[in-house]
N, C-alpha and C positions, 0 to 999 in steps of 0.2 A: 617469411610466410604465415598465414591466417592461420591458426588450428580450428578445425570443423568441431563446433561443439557437439556432445553424445545427443543423440536422440534419446530424449527421456517420456518414459512411461511409468503410469500409474496402475497397480492390479488392487482394484477392488475384491476384501478379500472378507471374509466373515470375523473369524476369531482371531489372526495374529500370525504371528512366528511361532513354528513349533506347538500346533495346537491341533487338536484331534479334529477328524473330520478330510475328505479324501480332498476337499478344495486347497485346504491348506496345507495339508502334505505335499499336494501337486505344486502349490507356489512358491516352497521351500525349496521345494527341487529345480522350478525354473528359476529362481533368483539365483541361487549357487551356481547354476550352469551358465548363464547370461553374463554375471559376474565373472567369473572365469574364463569364459570363451570368446563374449563378443563385446571387445571394448569399445567400441562408438554406440554403446548403449548404457544410457543411466536407468535403475529399476528402483521404484521404492512401493510398497503396501500403504493399501489406503483401509484399516479395518471401518467396517460399516457395522459390526455387531458387538462385537467386543466377546470374551470369554467368560465373562459373569453373568450376573443373573439377569433374568430377561427384562426385567423392570430397569435394568441401566440402559438397556441398549438405545433408549431414545437418544440419551444423554451423549454417547457413542456417535452415533448418527450424525449427530447434529454438529460432532468434530469434524467428522470427516468431511462435511460437509464445508465446513469453515477451512479446511485443511487445503482441500481440493480448490478455494475460491482464493486462496493464499499461493498455492501453487500456481496458478493461473497465473495471479497478479507478478509473482516473481519471477515469472517463465520458467517454471520448471518443469511443465507438464505440456505433452506435443500428444499425447494419445490416453484415453483411460479406458482399461480392460475391466470389464467388469464380468464377474463371475454372480449368477444366478440359480439358484434353486426355487424349490415351491415355497411356497406361503407368506411369509412377513419378509423373507429373504427377494420375493419377485415385487412387491410393493415397496420394500427400501431402495430395491436395483431400478426400480422405473423411476423415482419419485432423483435419484442422482444421476440418472439419464438426462431427464430434463433440465437438471441444472446444468451438469457440462454443455449441454446443449447451450442453453441462454449464455454460458461462456465462452462459448464458439470453440470449445476443447471436442475434439473429434473422437469418438468412442465404440468399442466393440463389445457383445454381449456373447459370454461364455455359460451356454446352457448345461450346468448338472442337477444332480438330485434326480431321484427316483419317481417322483410322485406329479411331475408337470403333465402330462399324460391327464391326472385325474383334476388336479388343481387348475386348470386352464378354463376348459368347458365348464368346471362347475364354479368359479367364481364370480362374482357379482358384476353386473355390467359398465360400473365405473374400472374397478378393478381390471377389466378386457379392457377396455380401451387404452388404458395406460399400459397396460403388457404390450398389448400391440403396437402400439407406439415407440415403446424403449425398443422392439425388434426391429421394426419398418424404418427407424431413422438411425437407425445403429450403421456404421463404413461398413461391418463383417459381422456374420454369426458364425461362432462356432458352436458344433455339436459333436457328442462322442461317438456316434454312430446313424445308419442309415434309418433306422425309426424315429430319431430323432430329428432327423432335416426332413422326415415326411412329416412329424408333427407342427414343425414352425412352418412347412410351405401349407398345410391344413388350415391353419389359422393365421399366418400373412400372407395372402394370395401377391405373387408379384416382386418377390426379393430373393426369389429362385438363385441370382446371381451372384448374391452377397452369401449366400450358405457355404461352409465348408466345414467336411469331415474330418475331423482331428483327434482320433484315439486316445486315452490319456498313457502318460510312459511313467517310467520308473528307473531310478539307477540298477546298473549292471549289480548280479551279486558279488559283493568286495572279499566275500569268503567261499569256499568249495562245499560241497552237500556232503554230510559225513554220515555213513553207512551207520545202521543202529547195530550197536556190538552184540545184540541177541538174535537180532536177524526178523525180529519181529516191525509188520507195517505200522509205521506212525503215523497216523491221520491229523491235521491238523486243520482250526477254522479260527479267525480272525474277523474280528468285527462287534457290530454291538448285539448283545445276545435279545434274541424278542424275536416276535412273530415275522417281522418284515422279512429278516434275514434268516428267517426256518430253523432256528435252536432250537424250538420243541420238536419238528419234526427228523431232527438230526441225530437229537439223544434219541427216540424213540426209533431208527433207523438203528444204530450200535444197539440197542436193548436186542433187538433180531439178530445180533453178533455175538449175544452172548455165549454161544456154543463153542465159539473160539478163543484161544488164547493166544493167540499169535496176532496179535494187534493191540494199539494203545491209540490213546488219540486226546488232543489239548484244543480246548476249547475257550480263548480268549478273547476277550474286548469287555466292555462296560456293557450295562445293562442289566436283565434276567439273569444275575450270579447264583445268588441262593435256590432259587426255582430250579434254574438247571442242573445246580447241586445234588437237589434231594431229589427231583427224577432221576438222575442217575443210580443214587443208593438206594429206590426203590426196585429199578430195575435188573440190580445188581451187579454195575458195571463202573461200580466207583472206584474200583481199587486201579481201574486200567484208562481214567478219564479224570483228569487235570483240568479244573476250572481257576484260571489261576489273576482272571479279573482282565484289568485296563494293561496294557503292555508298553512301554516305550519303545524306540526306534530299535534300540541296541536288542532289546529282549525278544521282540518281533524277530529282528533276525536270528538270533540264536533258534528260537522255533522254528522257523523255514528250514534253517539251515539243520536242522535236526529232525525234520518228517520226510513223507517221502509221497503222501497223498494231501492235497488240499483241499477242502469240500466247502463249497458256499449254495447252499439248497435255498437260495434266496424267492419270493417270491416278489419284490419289487427290487430293480437297481438302474443306474445309467450305464457306468464302466466302472465296475471298482475295481481299487485302486490294488487290494488286495489279491485280485485273481493276476494282474501283472506282475507282481511281484514273486506270486507264488512260481509264474513263468520263468522270471530272471533266475530264481534258485533250482530249474528244470524239474518239478512235480507235476505228478500225475492231478489233474485239476478235473474233480467232481462240479458241477455246474447246474444253473438249470436257465433254460433261454428266457430270459427278461431283459428287457431293456437293449442296452447295446453287445451282453455277453455273448450272443449266437455271431455277433460279426467277428469274434473275437475267439471263441473254445469252439473247436470246429470239432465235431463228436466221432471220435476213432480215430483221429488224427493227432489231436494236440492234448483232447482231454475227452471226456464224457456227461453230454447231456443228459439229464435224465427230467422228468413231467413235475411242475412246481405243485408242491403238497404231494407228491406220489414215498409215502414210505420204505412201502415194500420197493419202488424201481430207485429208490437211494439206496437203501439197503444192499440190493442186489448188485449193486456200479462198484459200492465197497466191497462188498465181498470178491467180487470178481478180481479186482487190483490186488487185495492181500492174496488171495491165494495166486496171482500171475505175475512175479517179477519181472518177466519179459515183458509184459504188455506196460504195464506201470513205469520200466524205464525208458520203452520206447513213446511212450508219451510224454513223458518228462525231457526226453531229450529234444523233441519235437518245438516242446513250448521254448524250451529255451533257447532256440535258433531263431523260432519267430519273434522272442524278444528281442534278441542283438539286431534283426533286422525291419523291426516295428515297431518294437514299443520301449526304444531306448532314449534315457533322456534328452541326449545329446543332441539326435537327430532330430526330435520333436522339438528342441528351441530354434534349431535353424529353420525349423519349417513356421513355427512361431516366427519368428523375428520379420520372416518375410511377407508373413499377412498384418502383421504390426504398420510395416513401413509402406504398405501398397494400402492400408487402411487408411494411412496420414498421407498420403498422396508424395510418398517419396520416391 
């Protein structure tokens, strides 16, 4: 009996294996789960930007085009999965899509990034035409929430049947939540420190809690590390606020395991992986209703939503959760159930493989 050859997928990602950023973190999980659970699939990465300096990205992209041509010539690709964000990513991926089409390789577009709502209408006419064509000629378009589905429909009419809403997913928590030995509520933030993620507002909100001694906070990530530390010191809360910088996966899990509240007061998001990771650990989440966040965080049910940029509302939500252990426990428990049923990577890859095969006509 002739053995059926595996279905071969190339996933175009920006930086590569075990790199920073939600796209590559999600891709790592997809690759790991597919290789463990879907023996009829063969999956590989196609790095399009590279982790080095931006000046080197044209060379990396040229290598990606060459690798795609080689994969087609050798029969090692049946479908190209294109992860796309705003700016240079969209331009590179539009070129990649045209090249794939010229080679006869079907492709799907997976829309990520938080700035596509601003980028798409403001791009130049030529860029818009290329981006529109990338979406229009795809075999499927994956978006992370309803707001992004509406965005694609508005810009590329007639492709409604291609659009699939598939929220991000993360691995289940492999270690249990650890209660604080001193009984204090532990607040955590993970992401790039700066304006987009709302860390200046978070520090100000924590400053309004300086009268309380029953909390600590860890604000971890790259970006405005020294500025964040300096402002915490000015507000007199530096003794309770750790700013450790960027953390690897193991250290991130340690922070989440040792947290009670996760906060992400962003001004712009698509669907952040960090919220889903917090769900997996059963944390009470405080977030802003941007991007697809409000599709996932239901105010008063599995988390709390506060208006974007509202320091007082953010501080009040944190104060409420610090004071009310039963509320944060209930919210965290609901979040953990939601993660297990909706946002766990095994369920995600099962649905993703169905999308892949349909897109390839299998």
